[in-house]
PDB file with SEQRES, HELIX, SHEET and CRYST1 records, atoms N, CA, C and O in Angstrom:
SEQRES   1 A   64  UNK UNK UNK UNK UNK UNK UNK UNK UNK UNK UNK UNK UNK          
SEQRES   2 A   64  UNK UNK UNK UNK UNK UNK UNK UNK UNK UNK UNK UNK UNK          
SEQRES   3 A   64  UNK UNK UNK UNK UNK UNK UNK UNK UNK UNK UNK UNK UNK          
SEQRES   4 A   64  UNK UNK UNK UNK UNK UNK UNK UNK UNK UNK UNK UNK UNK          
SEQRES   5 A   64  UNK UNK UNK UNK UNK UNK UNK UNK UNK UNK UNK UNK              
HELIX    1 AA1 UNK A    3  UNK A    6  5                                   4    
HELIX    2 AA2 UNK A   17  UNK A   19  5                                   3    
HELIX    3 AA3 UNK A   55  UNK A   57  5                                   3    
SHEET    1 AA1 5 UNK A  51  UNK A  54  0                                        
SHEET    2 AA1 5 UNK A  39  UNK A  44 -1                                        
SHEET    3 AA1 5 UNK A  27  UNK A  33 -1                                        
SHEET    4 AA1 5 UNK A  12  UNK A  15 -1                                        
SHEET    5 AA1 5 UNK A  58  UNK A  60 -1                                        
CRYST1    1.000    1.000    1.000  90.00  90.00  90.00 P 1           1          
ATOM      1  N   UNK A   1       5.811  -5.001  18.440  1.00  0.00           N  
ATOM      2  CA  UNK A   1       4.732  -4.381  17.736  1.00  0.00           C  
ATOM      3  C   UNK A   1       5.002  -4.145  16.238  1.00  0.00           C  
ATOM      4  O   UNK A   1       6.102  -3.709  15.899  1.00  0.00           O  
ATOM      5  N   UNK A   2       4.079  -4.405  15.351  1.00  0.00           N  
ATOM      6  CA  UNK A   2       4.255  -4.281  13.931  1.00  0.00           C  
ATOM      7  C   UNK A   2       4.028  -2.799  13.562  1.00  0.00           C  
ATOM      8  O   UNK A   2       2.977  -2.256  13.900  1.00  0.00           O  
ATOM      9  N   UNK A   3       4.956  -2.143  12.897  1.00  0.00           N  
ATOM     10  CA  UNK A   3       4.770  -0.836  12.451  1.00  0.00           C  
ATOM     11  C   UNK A   3       3.794  -0.627  11.425  1.00  0.00           C  
ATOM     12  O   UNK A   3       3.352   0.509  11.248  1.00  0.00           O  
ATOM     13  N   UNK A   4       3.387  -1.639  10.693  1.00  0.00           N  
ATOM     14  CA  UNK A   4       2.339  -1.581   9.721  1.00  0.00           C  
ATOM     15  C   UNK A   4       0.908  -1.765  10.165  1.00  0.00           C  
ATOM     16  O   UNK A   4      -0.029  -1.941   9.387  1.00  0.00           O  
ATOM     17  N   UNK A   5       0.813  -1.708  11.537  1.00  0.00           N  
ATOM     18  CA  UNK A   5      -0.502  -1.987  12.105  1.00  0.00           C  
ATOM     19  C   UNK A   5      -1.603  -1.088  11.799  1.00  0.00           C  
ATOM     20  O   UNK A   5      -2.782  -1.416  11.931  1.00  0.00           O  
ATOM     21  N   UNK A   6      -1.152   0.208  11.332  1.00  0.00           N  
ATOM     22  CA  UNK A   6      -2.093   1.149  10.897  1.00  0.00           C  
ATOM     23  C   UNK A   6      -2.755   0.777   9.573  1.00  0.00           C  
ATOM     24  O   UNK A   6      -3.872   1.199   9.273  1.00  0.00           O  
ATOM     25  N   UNK A   7      -2.018  -0.044   8.772  1.00  0.00           N  
ATOM     26  CA  UNK A   7      -2.535  -0.430   7.568  1.00  0.00           C  
ATOM     27  C   UNK A   7      -3.072  -1.876   7.682  1.00  0.00           C  
ATOM     28  O   UNK A   7      -2.401  -2.872   7.411  1.00  0.00           O  
ATOM     29  N   UNK A   8      -4.365  -1.885   8.117  1.00  0.00           N  
ATOM     30  CA  UNK A   8      -4.914  -3.154   8.246  1.00  0.00           C  
ATOM     31  C   UNK A   8      -5.322  -3.914   6.998  1.00  0.00           C  
ATOM     32  O   UNK A   8      -5.590  -3.297   5.967  1.00  0.00           O  
ATOM     33  N   UNK A   9      -5.372  -5.150   7.059  1.00  0.00           N  
ATOM     34  CA  UNK A   9      -5.676  -5.970   5.861  1.00  0.00           C  
ATOM     35  C   UNK A   9      -7.006  -5.589   5.374  1.00  0.00           C  
ATOM     36  O   UNK A   9      -7.967  -5.576   6.144  1.00  0.00           O  
ATOM     37  N   UNK A  10      -7.109  -5.283   4.146  1.00  0.00           N  
ATOM     38  CA  UNK A  10      -8.345  -4.953   3.511  1.00  0.00           C  
ATOM     39  C   UNK A  10      -8.614  -3.525   3.290  1.00  0.00           C  
ATOM     40  O   UNK A  10      -9.560  -3.141   2.603  1.00  0.00           O  
ATOM     41  N   UNK A  11      -7.650  -2.616   3.964  1.00  0.00           N  
ATOM     42  CA  UNK A  11      -7.821  -1.099   3.848  1.00  0.00           C  
ATOM     43  C   UNK A  11      -7.496  -0.753   2.500  1.00  0.00           C  
ATOM     44  O   UNK A  11      -6.673  -1.373   1.827  1.00  0.00           O  
ATOM     45  N   UNK A  12      -8.209   0.337   2.070  1.00  0.00           N  
ATOM     46  CA  UNK A  12      -7.981   0.884   0.754  1.00  0.00           C  
ATOM     47  C   UNK A  12      -6.904   1.992   0.831  1.00  0.00           C  
ATOM     48  O   UNK A  12      -6.997   2.867   1.692  1.00  0.00           O  
ATOM     49  N   UNK A  13      -5.902   1.969  -0.040  1.00  0.00           N  
ATOM     50  CA  UNK A  13      -4.708   2.896  -0.023  1.00  0.00           C  
ATOM     51  C   UNK A  13      -4.487   3.458  -1.323  1.00  0.00           C  
ATOM     52  O   UNK A  13      -4.890   2.901  -2.345  1.00  0.00           O  
ATOM     53  N   UNK A  14      -3.824   4.607  -1.318  1.00  0.00           N  
ATOM     54  CA  UNK A  14      -3.314   5.355  -2.513  1.00  0.00           C  
ATOM     55  C   UNK A  14      -1.928   5.518  -2.415  1.00  0.00           C  
ATOM     56  O   UNK A  14      -1.388   5.793  -1.343  1.00  0.00           O  
ATOM     57  N   UNK A  15      -1.243   5.349  -3.586  1.00  0.00           N  
ATOM     58  CA  UNK A  15       0.217   5.410  -3.698  1.00  0.00           C  
ATOM     59  C   UNK A  15       0.602   6.872  -3.977  1.00  0.00           C  
ATOM     60  O   UNK A  15      -0.024   7.459  -4.859  1.00  0.00           O  
ATOM     61  N   UNK A  16       1.600   7.533  -3.288  1.00  0.00           N  
ATOM     62  CA  UNK A  16       1.953   8.848  -3.438  1.00  0.00           C  
ATOM     63  C   UNK A  16       2.892   8.941  -4.743  1.00  0.00           C  
ATOM     64  O   UNK A  16       3.449   7.970  -5.256  1.00  0.00           O  
ATOM     65  N   UNK A  17       2.974  10.255  -5.187  1.00  0.00           N  
ATOM     66  CA  UNK A  17       3.760  10.464  -6.334  1.00  0.00           C  
ATOM     67  C   UNK A  17       5.330  10.284  -6.028  1.00  0.00           C  
ATOM     68  O   UNK A  17       6.137  10.190  -6.952  1.00  0.00           O  
ATOM     69  N   UNK A  18       5.682  10.246  -4.792  1.00  0.00           N  
ATOM     70  CA  UNK A  18       7.084   9.945  -4.414  1.00  0.00           C  
ATOM     71  C   UNK A  18       7.514   8.586  -4.830  1.00  0.00           C  
ATOM     72  O   UNK A  18       8.716   8.343  -4.943  1.00  0.00           O  
ATOM     73  N   UNK A  19       6.546   7.622  -5.082  1.00  0.00           N  
ATOM     74  CA  UNK A  19       6.911   6.322  -5.402  1.00  0.00           C  
ATOM     75  C   UNK A  19       7.260   6.234  -6.872  1.00  0.00           C  
ATOM     76  O   UNK A  19       7.599   5.144  -7.334  1.00  0.00           O  
ATOM     77  N   UNK A  20       7.203   7.263  -7.600  1.00  0.00           N  
ATOM     78  CA  UNK A  20       7.613   7.292  -9.016  1.00  0.00           C  
ATOM     79  C   UNK A  20       6.522   7.419  -9.957  1.00  0.00           C  
ATOM     80  O   UNK A  20       5.379   7.216  -9.547  1.00  0.00           O  
ATOM     81  N   UNK A  21       6.732   7.738 -11.210  1.00  0.00           N  
ATOM     82  CA  UNK A  21       5.606   8.021 -12.144  1.00  0.00           C  
ATOM     83  C   UNK A  21       4.870   6.758 -12.617  1.00  0.00           C  
ATOM     84  O   UNK A  21       3.727   6.866 -13.061  1.00  0.00           O  
ATOM     85  N   UNK A  22       5.486   5.554 -12.538  1.00  0.00           N  
ATOM     86  CA  UNK A  22       4.740   4.317 -12.867  1.00  0.00           C  
ATOM     87  C   UNK A  22       3.686   4.006 -11.765  1.00  0.00           C  
ATOM     88  O   UNK A  22       2.621   3.477 -12.083  1.00  0.00           O  
ATOM     89  N   UNK A  23       3.948   4.306 -10.562  1.00  0.00           N  
ATOM     90  CA  UNK A  23       3.080   3.993  -9.515  1.00  0.00           C  
ATOM     91  C   UNK A  23       2.194   5.139  -8.949  1.00  0.00           C  
ATOM     92  O   UNK A  23       1.214   4.897  -8.245  1.00  0.00           O  
ATOM     93  N   UNK A  24       2.548   6.290  -9.257  1.00  0.00           N  
ATOM     94  CA  UNK A  24       1.926   7.502  -8.776  1.00  0.00           C  
ATOM     95  C   UNK A  24       0.341   7.510  -8.976  1.00  0.00           C  
ATOM     96  O   UNK A  24      -0.173   7.323 -10.079  1.00  0.00           O  
ATOM     97  N   UNK A  25      -0.376   7.738  -7.826  1.00  0.00           N  
ATOM     98  CA  UNK A  25      -1.811   7.898  -7.851  1.00  0.00           C  
ATOM     99  C   UNK A  25      -2.590   6.630  -8.020  1.00  0.00           C  
ATOM    100  O   UNK A  25      -3.821   6.628  -8.022  1.00  0.00           O  
ATOM    101  N   UNK A  26      -1.841   5.520  -8.165  1.00  0.00           N  
ATOM    102  CA  UNK A  26      -2.623   4.186  -8.286  1.00  0.00           C  
ATOM    103  C   UNK A  26      -3.224   3.865  -6.847  1.00  0.00           C  
ATOM    104  O   UNK A  26      -2.856   4.378  -5.790  1.00  0.00           O  
ATOM    105  N   UNK A  27      -4.202   2.933  -7.017  1.00  0.00           N  
ATOM    106  CA  UNK A  27      -4.949   2.515  -5.685  1.00  0.00           C  
ATOM    107  C   UNK A  27      -4.949   1.082  -5.546  1.00  0.00           C  
ATOM    108  O   UNK A  27      -4.801   0.365  -6.536  1.00  0.00           O  
ATOM    109  N   UNK A  28      -5.111   0.594  -4.335  1.00  0.00           N  
ATOM    110  CA  UNK A  28      -5.109  -0.827  -4.101  1.00  0.00           C  
ATOM    111  C   UNK A  28      -5.737  -1.129  -2.794  1.00  0.00           C  
ATOM    112  O   UNK A  28      -6.434  -0.323  -2.178  1.00  0.00           O  
ATOM    113  N   UNK A  29      -5.443  -2.381  -2.383  1.00  0.00           N  
ATOM    114  CA  UNK A  29      -5.903  -2.975  -1.076  1.00  0.00           C  
ATOM    115  C   UNK A  29      -4.734  -3.638  -0.384  1.00  0.00           C  
ATOM    116  O   UNK A  29      -3.969  -4.391  -0.986  1.00  0.00           O  
ATOM    117  N   UNK A  30      -4.617  -3.334   0.912  1.00  0.00           N  
ATOM    118  CA  UNK A  30      -3.621  -4.005   1.691  1.00  0.00           C  
ATOM    119  C   UNK A  30      -3.901  -5.475   1.909  1.00  0.00           C  
ATOM    120  O   UNK A  30      -5.016  -5.823   2.298  1.00  0.00           O  
ATOM    121  N   UNK A  31      -2.987  -6.313   1.687  1.00  0.00           N  
ATOM    122  CA  UNK A  31      -3.151  -7.657   1.900  1.00  0.00           C  
ATOM    123  C   UNK A  31      -2.268  -8.416   2.996  1.00  0.00           C  
ATOM    124  O   UNK A  31      -2.392  -9.598   3.316  1.00  0.00           O  
ATOM    125  N   UNK A  32      -1.370  -7.512   3.495  1.00  0.00           N  
ATOM    126  CA  UNK A  32      -0.568  -7.993   4.722  1.00  0.00           C  
ATOM    127  C   UNK A  32       0.674  -7.142   4.802  1.00  0.00           C  
ATOM    128  O   UNK A  32       0.888  -6.173   4.073  1.00  0.00           O  
ATOM    129  N   UNK A  33       1.479  -7.590   5.756  1.00  0.00           N  
ATOM    130  CA  UNK A  33       2.707  -6.950   6.003  1.00  0.00           C  
ATOM    131  C   UNK A  33       3.895  -7.566   5.209  1.00  0.00           C  
ATOM    132  O   UNK A  33       3.809  -8.713   4.771  1.00  0.00           O  
ATOM    133  N   UNK A  34       4.963  -6.830   5.030  1.00  0.00           N  
ATOM    134  CA  UNK A  34       6.038  -7.385   4.334  1.00  0.00           C  
ATOM    135  C   UNK A  34       7.047  -8.004   5.233  1.00  0.00           C  
ATOM    136  O   UNK A  34       6.804  -8.148   6.431  1.00  0.00           O  
ATOM    137  N   UNK A  35       8.296  -8.415   4.637  1.00  0.00           N  
ATOM    138  CA  UNK A  35       9.374  -9.089   5.408  1.00  0.00           C  
ATOM    139  C   UNK A  35       9.887  -8.102   6.413  1.00  0.00           C  
ATOM    140  O   UNK A  35      10.207  -8.490   7.537  1.00  0.00           O  
ATOM    141  N   UNK A  36       9.982  -6.843   6.061  1.00  0.00           N  
ATOM    142  CA  UNK A  36      10.426  -5.791   7.051  1.00  0.00           C  
ATOM    143  C   UNK A  36       9.393  -5.040   7.674  1.00  0.00           C  
ATOM    144  O   UNK A  36       8.281  -4.969   7.152  1.00  0.00           O  
ATOM    145  N   UNK A  37       9.678  -4.446   8.797  1.00  0.00           N  
ATOM    146  CA  UNK A  37       8.652  -3.759   9.632  1.00  0.00           C  
ATOM    147  C   UNK A  37       7.963  -2.519   8.861  1.00  0.00           C  
ATOM    148  O   UNK A  37       6.801  -2.235   9.150  1.00  0.00           O  
ATOM    149  N   UNK A  38       8.613  -1.828   7.952  1.00  0.00           N  
ATOM    150  CA  UNK A  38       8.006  -0.746   7.301  1.00  0.00           C  
ATOM    151  C   UNK A  38       7.473  -1.149   5.960  1.00  0.00           C  
ATOM    152  O   UNK A  38       7.035  -0.289   5.196  1.00  0.00           O  
ATOM    153  N   UNK A  39       7.490  -2.433   5.636  1.00  0.00           N  
ATOM    154  CA  UNK A  39       6.942  -2.910   4.399  1.00  0.00           C  
ATOM    155  C   UNK A  39       5.553  -3.293   4.343  1.00  0.00           C  
ATOM    156  O   UNK A  39       5.112  -3.933   5.298  1.00  0.00           O  
ATOM    157  N   UNK A  40       4.774  -3.000   3.360  1.00  0.00           N  
ATOM    158  CA  UNK A  40       3.379  -3.314   3.221  1.00  0.00           C  
ATOM    159  C   UNK A  40       3.096  -4.062   1.941  1.00  0.00           C  
ATOM    160  O   UNK A  40       3.489  -3.613   0.864  1.00  0.00           O  
ATOM    161  N   UNK A  41       2.402  -5.225   2.038  1.00  0.00           N  
ATOM    162  CA  UNK A  41       2.014  -5.892   0.758  1.00  0.00           C  
ATOM    163  C   UNK A  41       0.657  -5.352   0.387  1.00  0.00           C  
ATOM    164  O   UNK A  41      -0.273  -5.203   1.179  1.00  0.00           O  
ATOM    165  N   UNK A  42       0.642  -5.058  -0.981  1.00  0.00           N  
ATOM    166  CA  UNK A  42      -0.581  -4.480  -1.488  1.00  0.00           C  
ATOM    167  C   UNK A  42      -0.859  -5.097  -2.848  1.00  0.00           C  
ATOM    168  O   UNK A  42       0.080  -5.505  -3.533  1.00  0.00           O  
ATOM    169  N   UNK A  43      -2.157  -5.181  -3.275  1.00  0.00           N  
ATOM    170  CA  UNK A  43      -2.559  -5.572  -4.593  1.00  0.00           C  
ATOM    171  C   UNK A  43      -3.261  -4.280  -5.174  1.00  0.00           C  
ATOM    172  O   UNK A  43      -4.239  -3.728  -4.670  1.00  0.00           O  
ATOM    173  N   UNK A  44      -2.629  -3.912  -6.264  1.00  0.00           N  
ATOM    174  CA  UNK A  44      -3.224  -2.724  -7.054  1.00  0.00           C  
ATOM    175  C   UNK A  44      -4.475  -3.056  -7.743  1.00  0.00           C  
ATOM    176  O   UNK A  44      -4.667  -4.184  -8.198  1.00  0.00           O  
ATOM    177  N   UNK A  45      -5.340  -2.098  -7.834  1.00  0.00           N  
ATOM    178  CA  UNK A  45      -6.588  -2.361  -8.616  1.00  0.00           C  
ATOM    179  C   UNK A  45      -6.289  -2.762  -9.917  1.00  0.00           C  
ATOM    180  O   UNK A  45      -5.436  -2.123 -10.533  1.00  0.00           O  
ATOM    181  N   UNK A  46      -6.918  -3.830 -10.506  1.00  0.00           N  
ATOM    182  CA  UNK A  46      -6.610  -4.360 -11.776  1.00  0.00           C  
ATOM    183  C   UNK A  46      -5.498  -5.256 -11.948  1.00  0.00           C  
ATOM    184  O   UNK A  46      -5.289  -5.752 -13.055  1.00  0.00           O  
ATOM    185  N   UNK A  47      -4.735  -5.521 -10.917  1.00  0.00           N  
ATOM    186  CA  UNK A  47      -3.548  -6.308 -10.864  1.00  0.00           C  
ATOM    187  C   UNK A  47      -3.749  -7.655 -10.198  1.00  0.00           C  
ATOM    188  O   UNK A  47      -4.441  -7.790  -9.189  1.00  0.00           O  
ATOM    189  N   UNK A  48      -3.141  -8.603 -10.781  1.00  0.00           N  
ATOM    190  CA  UNK A  48      -3.257 -10.035 -10.177  1.00  0.00           C  
ATOM    191  C   UNK A  48      -2.233 -10.314  -9.107  1.00  0.00           C  
ATOM    192  O   UNK A  48      -2.530 -11.026  -8.148  1.00  0.00           O  
ATOM    193  N   UNK A  49      -1.056  -9.785  -9.236  1.00  0.00           N  
ATOM    194  CA  UNK A  49       0.070 -10.080  -8.343  1.00  0.00           C  
ATOM    195  C   UNK A  49       0.249  -8.911  -7.373  1.00  0.00           C  
ATOM    196  O   UNK A  49       0.137  -7.733  -7.711  1.00  0.00           O  
ATOM    197  N   UNK A  50       0.521  -9.311  -6.214  1.00  0.00           N  
ATOM    198  CA  UNK A  50       0.912  -8.198  -5.131  1.00  0.00           C  
ATOM    199  C   UNK A  50       2.188  -7.726  -5.279  1.00  0.00           C  
ATOM    200  O   UNK A  50       3.023  -8.389  -5.894  1.00  0.00           O  
ATOM    201  N   UNK A  51       2.497  -6.448  -4.695  1.00  0.00           N  
ATOM    202  CA  UNK A  51       3.772  -5.817  -4.606  1.00  0.00           C  
ATOM    203  C   UNK A  51       4.001  -5.301  -3.167  1.00  0.00           C  
ATOM    204  O   UNK A  51       3.092  -5.111  -2.359  1.00  0.00           O  
ATOM    205  N   UNK A  52       5.250  -5.106  -2.948  1.00  0.00           N  
ATOM    206  CA  UNK A  52       5.641  -4.664  -1.553  1.00  0.00           C  
ATOM    207  C   UNK A  52       6.204  -3.222  -1.666  1.00  0.00           C  
ATOM    208  O   UNK A  52       7.087  -2.930  -2.473  1.00  0.00           O  
ATOM    209  N   UNK A  53       5.685  -2.412  -0.878  1.00  0.00           N  
ATOM    210  CA  UNK A  53       6.083  -1.014  -0.777  1.00  0.00           C  
ATOM    211  C   UNK A  53       6.391  -0.540   0.592  1.00  0.00           C  
ATOM    212  O   UNK A  53       5.849  -1.038   1.578  1.00  0.00           O  
ATOM    213  N   UNK A  54       7.272   0.437   0.660  1.00  0.00           N  
ATOM    214  CA  UNK A  54       7.530   0.974   2.091  1.00  0.00           C  
ATOM    215  C   UNK A  54       6.319   1.839   2.382  1.00  0.00           C  
ATOM    216  O   UNK A  54       5.701   2.467   1.522  1.00  0.00           O  
ATOM    217  N   UNK A  55       6.026   1.810   3.743  1.00  0.00           N  
ATOM    218  CA  UNK A  55       4.724   2.507   4.096  1.00  0.00           C  
ATOM    219  C   UNK A  55       4.690   4.049   3.893  1.00  0.00           C  
ATOM    220  O   UNK A  55       3.627   4.668   3.947  1.00  0.00           O  
ATOM    221  N   UNK A  56       5.958   4.683   3.645  1.00  0.00           N  
ATOM    222  CA  UNK A  56       5.998   6.067   3.467  1.00  0.00           C  
ATOM    223  C   UNK A  56       5.455   6.481   2.111  1.00  0.00           C  
ATOM    224  O   UNK A  56       5.154   7.646   1.851  1.00  0.00           O  
ATOM    225  N   UNK A  57       5.347   5.498   1.284  1.00  0.00           N  
ATOM    226  CA  UNK A  57       4.589   5.789  -0.149  1.00  0.00           C  
ATOM    227  C   UNK A  57       3.136   5.553  -0.158  1.00  0.00           C  
ATOM    228  O   UNK A  57       2.482   5.646  -1.197  1.00  0.00           O  
ATOM    229  N   UNK A  58       2.610   5.243   0.999  1.00  0.00           N  
ATOM    230  CA  UNK A  58       1.140   4.889   1.082  1.00  0.00           C  
ATOM    231  C   UNK A  58       0.333   5.893   1.894  1.00  0.00           C  
ATOM    232  O   UNK A  58       0.830   6.427   2.885  1.00  0.00           O  
ATOM    233  N   UNK A  59      -0.838   6.142   1.508  1.00  0.00           N  
ATOM    234  CA  UNK A  59      -1.791   6.860   2.408  1.00  0.00           C  
ATOM    235  C   UNK A  59      -3.126   6.229   2.223  1.00  0.00           C  
ATOM    236  O   UNK A  59      -3.337   5.498   1.255  1.00  0.00           O  
ATOM    237  N   UNK A  60      -4.034   6.487   3.117  1.00  0.00           N  
ATOM    238  CA  UNK A  60      -5.385   5.932   3.160  1.00  0.00           C  
ATOM    239  C   UNK A  60      -6.184   6.603   2.046  1.00  0.00           C  
ATOM    240  O   UNK A  60      -6.092   7.816   1.860  1.00  0.00           O  
ATOM    241  N   UNK A  61      -6.931   5.856   1.341  1.00  0.00           N  
ATOM    242  CA  UNK A  61      -7.797   6.478   0.203  1.00  0.00           C  
ATOM    243  C   UNK A  61      -8.914   7.310   0.905  1.00  0.00           C  
ATOM    244  O   UNK A  61      -9.523   6.954   1.913  1.00  0.00           O  
ATOM    245  N   UNK A  62      -9.081   8.412   0.252  1.00  0.00           N  
ATOM    246  CA  UNK A  62     -10.105   9.302   0.787  1.00  0.00           C  
ATOM    247  C   UNK A  62     -11.533   8.663   0.521  1.00  0.00           C  
ATOM    248  O   UNK A  62     -11.806   8.160  -0.569  1.00  0.00           O  
ATOM    249  N   UNK A  63     -12.401   8.711   1.546  1.00  0.00           N  
ATOM    250  CA  UNK A  63     -13.816   8.279   1.366  1.00  0.00           C  
ATOM    251  C   UNK A  63     -14.586   9.202   0.494  1.00  0.00           C  
ATOM    252  O   UNK A  63     -14.565  10.419   0.676  1.00  0.00           O  
ATOM    253  N   UNK A  64     -15.286   8.612  -0.482  1.00  0.00           N  
ATOM    254  CA  UNK A  64     -16.102   9.505  -1.439  1.00  0.00           C  
ATOM    255  C   UNK A  64     -17.514   9.757  -0.769  1.00  0.00           C  
ATOM    256  O   UNK A  64     -18.355  10.449  -1.343  1.00  0.00           O  
TER     257      UNK A  64                                                      
END                                                                             
């Protein structure tokens, strides 16, 4: 079973401040799973290229 199953493709996410000042509070969309079980591939809003982050740095974006 894939540990990133809770982060479905297309889900809106927010990056926690624990990820560091450069990424803190940024938002994006899940585009897939990473190479490792706890890795998630995301594209940040306004970015062309995806990044991979550990799932502990991600949370679901609150619905407005």
